[in-house]
N, C-alpha and C positions, 0 to 999 in steps of 0.2 A: 943345346943350340935351339934358339927360338926361330920360328918361321917368320921371316920378314915379309912374306907375301900373304899376309892375312887378308881375308876378303874385306872390302870396304863396307862400312856400316853407316847408317843414318841415325843420329841421335834425335829421339822424339820423346814426348811425354804422352802417356796414355792414362786416362782417368775412367773410373767406373762409378756409377751412381744408380740410385733407384733400386738397390738390392743386388745389382750385378756384381758388386764387390764380394759378395758371398762366394761366388764361383771362382774368385781369384784370391783365395787365402785371406779374405776379409781386408784386403788392402785396396784403398781407393785410388792411389796414384803410383805409377811405375815410370821410372826413367828407363827407356828401352833403346838398346843399340840394335836397330833392325838391319839385317843384311840389305845392302843397296840394290841387289838384284835377286830375282826368284830363281828357281832351279833351271829355268829356260833362258836365263840371262836377260830377262826383261826387267825394266826398272820396277822397284818395289811399289806396289799400290795398296789400296785399302783391302782388297781381296786377299792379297798376300799377307798383310798385317793380321787380318782376322785368323787365317790359318796358323800363322806364327804364334799368335796369342793362345790359341787352343792347344798347340803342341808344347809350348814352353812355359806359359804362365798359369794356365788353368789348373787348379788343384782339385776341383770338384768333378766327379765323373758325369755330372748331368750337363754335358755340352749342349744338349738340345734346348736348354733354357737360354742359350746365347746364339746358337746357329741351327739352321735347318737346311739340309742339303748344301752345306758349305757356304751358305749366305746368311747374313744377319737375320735373325728371327723378326717377324713382324711385331711391332710394339716396342722396338728398341730404336731410340733416337740417336743418330750419330752426328756429332758436331766436329767440324774440322776448323780449328782456329776460331771457334765461336760462331761459325756459319753452318747452316744445315748442309749436310753432305749432298743433298739433291742439287744444290747450287754449284757444287764442285765436281760433279760427275760420278757421284756415289762410289761404287767399288773400283771404278777405273781411275780414280784420282791418284796421281803419282805422289808418293810421300816426299816431302821436302825436309831438309834439316831443321830441327827445332819446332816442327809442327806439334800442335797439341790436339790429340784426338780424344773426344769424350763420348762414351757410350752410356746412355741413360735408359733404363727400363721405364716404360710408361705403364706397364702392367703391374697391378698389385693384386696378389692372390692371398688366400689364407689357408 
């Protein structure tokens, strides 16, 4: 018997560029079904998405190249539907269906 009371999800696209794709199994684009609410029942936002990505999609153990203290690491540009996330409220932005979230590393090391 299947559970007809599955938690609602939000379909979004998440892209990684600038080397970040290495942390996510060398895949640049993911179609993500993000839970619509966090553990506290609040609407899913970018902060929740970042945590979700680290828990479910990140294959590389070096999470510190993506996040520091559960926040996006400095030097990573975040675009929400091609707009800088600073214009959208950064981590507080509430995810909407079919949003496209792009994470781009601006840091190049050797």
